[in-house]
C-alpha positions, 0 to 999 in steps of 0.5 A: 527769569521775569514773569511775562505777565507782571513785567508789563506793569510798573512797580507803583502799579504792582504795589497798589494792585497786587491783591487784585492781580493775584485774585483775578489772574493768579489761577492762570499762572502755572507757578502761583496757580499751584499755591492757590489750589493748595491754599484753597483746599486748606482754607476749606477745612479752616472755613468749615471749622469757623462755620461750625464754631460760629453756628454753635456759639450761644448768642444772646442778642438778635443782632448776633444771631442775625450775624450768625445766619448771615455769616453761615450763608456767606461762607457756604456760598463763598460770596462774602464780598459780592453780596456786601456781607463781609462784616466782622463779628464785633461790627455787629455785636458792638455799638453799631458805630459805622466807623468800625465797619470795613470800607467798600473794596472799590478796586475789587469791584472795578476789576470784577466788572472788567472781568465780566466784559472780558468773559463775554468778549465785549472788553475793548482793546484799543489798537495803537495807530498813528494815522499819516497825513503826508502827501500820498500817505492817506489812508495809511498809518503806523501801528504799534500794538506789537511794540514795533512800528509797522505800516498798515492800511486803514479801512474803518475810519470815519474820515470818509473823504480824507479831509483831515489830510487835505493840504488846504485844510492842514494849511488853514490849521497851521495858519490859525495856530501861528496866528491865534495859538492852540486854545480858545481861551474859555467858554464863548461867553467868557473869553472864547468867542471869535470871528472864526466861530461866527464865520463857521456858524454862518457857513453851516447855516448856509449849507443847510439853508437855515437861519442860524447854526450853533457850534458844540465841542462834539455832536454828542454834546450837541444832540444831548444838550439840544434835545434835553434843553428843548424837551425841558423848556417845551410845556408838557413835551413828548418825544418820539425817538427812533429805536436805532438812535445814537446814544447821544440822542438817547441820553438827552431824551432820557435825562429830560424826563419827559414822556417818550415813545419809541418807534421801530427803526425807520418805521413810518407807520409805527411812528404815525400810530404813536403820534395819533395817541397824543393830542396835536396841540401838545408839543412833540419832538420826533428825533431820528437819524438819516444814515444809521452808523452801524447798519448803513440804512438810510431813513425814509426822510420825507415820509417821516417829516410829513407824518411828524408835521401832520401831527404837530411835531417838530423834527430833530434830524441827526445827519452826522454820517451824511454831512459832506457825503450827500447832496450837491454841496455836501449838506447830507441826505436832506439836500440829496432828497431836496427836503432841507426846508422841511427839516426843523433842526439838523445836527451834524459833525465836523469830526467825520467827513469834514475831518476835524472835531466838533458838532453843531445844530442848524435851525431857525434863528429863534431856535438857535438863540434859545439853545445858545441861551439855555443849554448848559452843554453849550454855555459851560464848555470851553469853545472849539479852538481856532485851529479846529474852526479854521480847518473845519471851515476850509473843509466845508468850503472844499466839499461844497465845491466842484472838488467836493463833488468829484470826491463824492463821486470817487467815494461812491464808486469805491464803495460800490466796487468793494461792496460788489467784490465782497458779495461776489466772493460770498461774504455776508455783506449786509445790504445797505444803500449808504457808504457803510459796508457791514459784514455780519459775523454774529460772534464777538470772539470770531469778530475780534479774531478776524480783526486781529489777524487782518492787522497782525498778518496782513496789515489791514486795520478793520475794527471789529464792532461788538456789544454794546455798540451793536446788539449781541448776535449782531457783531460785525466788521464795518468797512468804510472805503474812501476815495483814496483806497485804490482798486488794487488795495481793495482787491488785496483786502478781499484776498486777505480776508478770504485767507483769514476766513479759511484759517478760522474755518468761518462760514459765510452763511450768516443770517443777515436779516433777523426777524427779531429785535434789532438790539437783543435779536429776540422774537419777544422784545420791546413790543412784548410785556416782558423783554428777555434781555432787560439786563443787556445794558445796551444804551439805546435798547427800545425796551429799556427806554419804554421801561424807564418811561413807565 
């Protein structure tokens, strides 16, 4: 009979990683586990004898005595490897030649780090899903996690308006492929610039009522590169960053090395207090998002813009989860609120509501030319291919038209219906004004169990959101209904969700608004001297950001 665990790996993998698999998983095997237990007992006796021998040896050198002390401590703690003290006796007593020392055990280290994530249930297992884009098939997909193909309904995609499956968008992509091929040919400077790049940039600039726009391979790169480049070039620049900012913005800010100030999420008064501490003549960037991707909160946009400009700052606004979805032409919250003229730099994505891939910024012509000329993330990256450019341009045009306005109306109606239905049934839905519907779970294992059961038993793809995407204790299900989810589909989802809740014996009484930090969920956090969770590792923890700045 084949081992049900080892049979999942190919022969080459087993030959390479047998030792790692044995050490990490052997104790869980009913066959090998017995051998390990017997070997462990026998090894303990041998270890004690070795320890007695080593500690009683008449060492004559300081190095040897040092080894004796360290070896004894290592054996007793059974922690030779993890403390990097697994050194042979002749390594220390010899001539000190580094070549004689054993190499670092990389694979064991990698495996131990993965095991840490598995133990705290933050390890990610990707669902194997092929989305469908045929006539009438969106938002359905085929799922393969169970090794057999089966149909499912997708509830968690950021393809908010189904543009990736729109017939005109698909046709634009097909035409571009036939005419220009699949690749861009290189960077924009070397061989990858085309009229399609320039047309899309002009359209995006027009959409946001700016002089110009610049395309990047992703909005992560757009945010990272723009903030880093701008902060490094502006003399003595200070950055003021919202505590809820995306990791891409945090990355650019952190790597720039300039002084940074973290203001509480969407807290205008706190931003004002921080800005007042820096002279108005010093260059400043205020960076924030309009729609928060996980909480669904929408920022007080005009208030933040006014406070920033009052204190001499330039603003960088991430509209990633808003472009295509808000405003008369789909330009985002800025257009919805009528404040596009006040927004200095806007970043957006082509990969969500516009149904393609890539990112961009929009701003004044001089700002765009500056980033184009200095940002390494733009200069040294192969440009977007013509298929993406043509598909994205078609999607932007559609969402700026009457058809786009109809799609947005349908979208908002479905969001409202599903949100109210979930609330009526007592689910812990976090109140949000946007199209994102978070259901608070607060436990990573339960969150994953709900997601798996919905997929395996009912055919609903609703991904669990665990740490580090959200803070520990803030685990949730994140729903994003589209205009193409019918009322019947939403009713079935809620009915099936109730069944899962009952089977797992879950409570619907989950606190939605913790009084502590939005990241570590503690009363004593970033505004205190000592953060209780400095090792949390969350990429945009405000306490960690302040620590790095200090």
